[in-house]
N, C-alpha and C positions, 0 to 999 in steps of 0.2 A: 667237639663237633665243629668242623669247618664247612661253611655253607658257601658255595659259589652260586651267586645269583646272576644269571646271564640275561641281559636285556639290551634292546636298542635304546637310542636316546629318546628322551621325553616319554618315558614309560612308567612314571611314578617310582622309579627304582631308588631315587634319593629319599622319597618319603618312606619307602619300605626300609631303607637303611636307617632312617631316623627311628622307626618303630623298633628295630632290633637294638640300636644303640641305647635306647631308653630302658632296656632291660638291665638290671644290675649284674647279670652274669655274662654279658656279651660285649665284645669289642668289634669294631668295624674297620674296613679299609675301603677307600673311595677310588675306584677305577685305577688300580695300580699300574696297568700297562699303558695308560694314556700317553705319558711322556715317551715311552718306547715307541709307540705307534707314530707319534708326531715326528720323532727322529728318523725312523726307517722309511716312513711313507712320504715325508716332505709335505704333508698336508698343511694347508693354510687355514688355520683355525683361530678363533678369537683367543687372545692371550697366549699365543704359541710360545713366544720367547719367555714369558713369565713361567709357563708350565715347565718348559725345559730347564729353566734355571732352578726351580724349586723342587722338582720331583726326579727321582731316579729313573733313568732310561735304560739301565742295564738289565736285560731279562734274567740273567742268572741270579743277580742279587734280589730282584723282585720275587722270583720263585722261592728263593731261600727265605725271604720275609714272610711269604704266604704259608710256609711250612714251619716257621719258627715257633718255639713254645709260646703259649698264650700268656697274657699279663696275669699277675697274681689275682686270684679270685674270679677269673673269667674261665668259662667252660665252652663258650660259643664264639666263633670267629666268623662274622658275616663279611663276605668278600663281594663287593659290587663290581661285576665284570661286564664289559661290552665286547661282543664277539668281533666287531670290526677292529678292535685294538690288538688282536692277536696276530697281526702280520709278522711272519717269520718266527713266531713262538711255537715250539713243538707242542702239540696236544698229546702228551704222553704220560709217563709214569707219575709225574708230580700231581696229576689230576686224580690219581687213585686215592689220595688222602682227603678228598672233598666230597660232600654231598651236593649234587647238582640240581638246581632249580632254574627253569626258564620262565621269564616274566614277559607276557605277550600283550600287545595293544593293537587296536585297529590302526592300519597305516594312515588312514585319513586323519585320525586324531593326532598321530605322531607328526605328520607333515604340518598340520595347522599350528602346532606348538613350535616345531623346529624352525620354521621360516621366520618366526618372530625374533629368534636369537641369531640365526646364521643363514640368511636367505640366499644361498648360492649352491650350485652343483648338486641339485636334488636328484637322487637316484635310489634304487633299492639298496645299493651298496652304502649310500650315505646313512640310511636307516638301519643298516646291518642285517637285512633279512637273508641274503644268501649266506653271509658269514654265520648267522645264527643257525641256519639249517645245517651248515657244515659241522659246527660244534655239537649240535644236537645229534647228528648222525654218529659222530665220533663217540660221544658219551653213551649213546644207545648201544653201539657195537661193543664197547668195553664193559659196560655195567648193566645193560638193560634199560628199558624206557625210563627216563627221568621224570620228575615232577614238572608239570607245566601249569603255571598260575596265570590267570587272565586278570588284567587290571580292572575290568568291569566287576569281577567278583569281589575284589578288595574294596573298591569304592562303594559298591551297593551295600555290602555288609562286612565291614572290616573285622569285626569280632569273629564271625563265622569263618571267613576266608583264612584269617591268620590262625585261628584255632585248628582248622583242618590242616593247614600247612605244618604247624608245629607237630600235630599228630603224625603226619607222614614222615617228619624228620626225627621222630622219637625224642622230642624235647617237650617240656611242659609249656603250655601257653601262659603268658603273663599279661595281665591287664595293662601293664605299663606300655605295651606296644600300641595302644589305641590313642594315646595323647602324649605330647611332649612339650617342653618349653620352647617358645619362639626364640629365634636368634641363630647365629652361625655356630659351627662346631670346630674345634681344633682338628677334627678328623676330616673335615671337608677339604677337597682339593682346592688349590689356589684359584682354580677356574670357577669356584662358587660365586665369585664377584660378578661374573657374567651370566651364569646359567641358573643360579639357585634362588633368585629373588622370592619366588612364591613359596618355596620350601622354607626358606629362612624366616618368612613371615608367618608360617603355618604353626598350628598347635595340634594338628591331627590331619586325618585324610579328608580331602575335599569331597563334597557330595557328588554323586554320579550324575552327569548330564546325559540323558539318553539321545539327544539330538546330535547327529553327525554334522560336522562342519561342512559348509559349502566351500569347494576348492576351485580355483581357476583352472582352465583346461590343462595347462602344462602340469600342474600338480596332480590333477585327477589322473593324468596318464601315468605319472609315477606311482600313484596309489594302485592303479590297475596292474602295473607291473609287479608290485609287491604282493598282490592278492594271492597268487598261488602258494607262495611261501607261508603267508599268514594262514590260509585255509588249512594247509597241511598240519601246521603246528596246533591250530585251534582244535582239531579233532582230538588232541591229547589233553586239552586244558580242562581244569576242574574249577 
């Protein structure tokens, strides 16, 4: 089982990666196309030079690694993907070997978290909403409607949300997905030093905070521009 988890930034996708990695039958990979995207887009991101030096940016080799045999004793390969990293990457036959899940979060929560780490060039594209819609449409056209998982469901009741996700993926749920040891992982991208402080300190999913953050007018305008993409995908969320 190869699981492609598609999400925008600041979507608890790293925490979900921790949950899967804590299973004894799973291996994970962290944003494999990040370096490729930095190279082809020229994006000015935190730790850009370090990411390009430490991670493969060749899309053919990356795709080969995503389809390579799993490590001994592993039957699940959790692949954490961000749609905005797929610049110039063909969404084609290599995806036939994956089960696709889309992880969705309210754009206001994403923005409030993102600007703490990289407060520049905010747009729907920065959060990956148009790109996620494009990947979602491609997946739907090729395989039928995929699973859409909302972060609120995971944070409100991790056991229920992850049990239901595993059921839809036809894999057994494992209690190990609910808690993990604090600290970094060898599987973390080198960018973890900038982006992952909360996850590194965590031992499980944070409790859900129902209050939406207050945003300044400029960011509220970005959130409103993201809203149509978010609303369309949310109708499919469970």
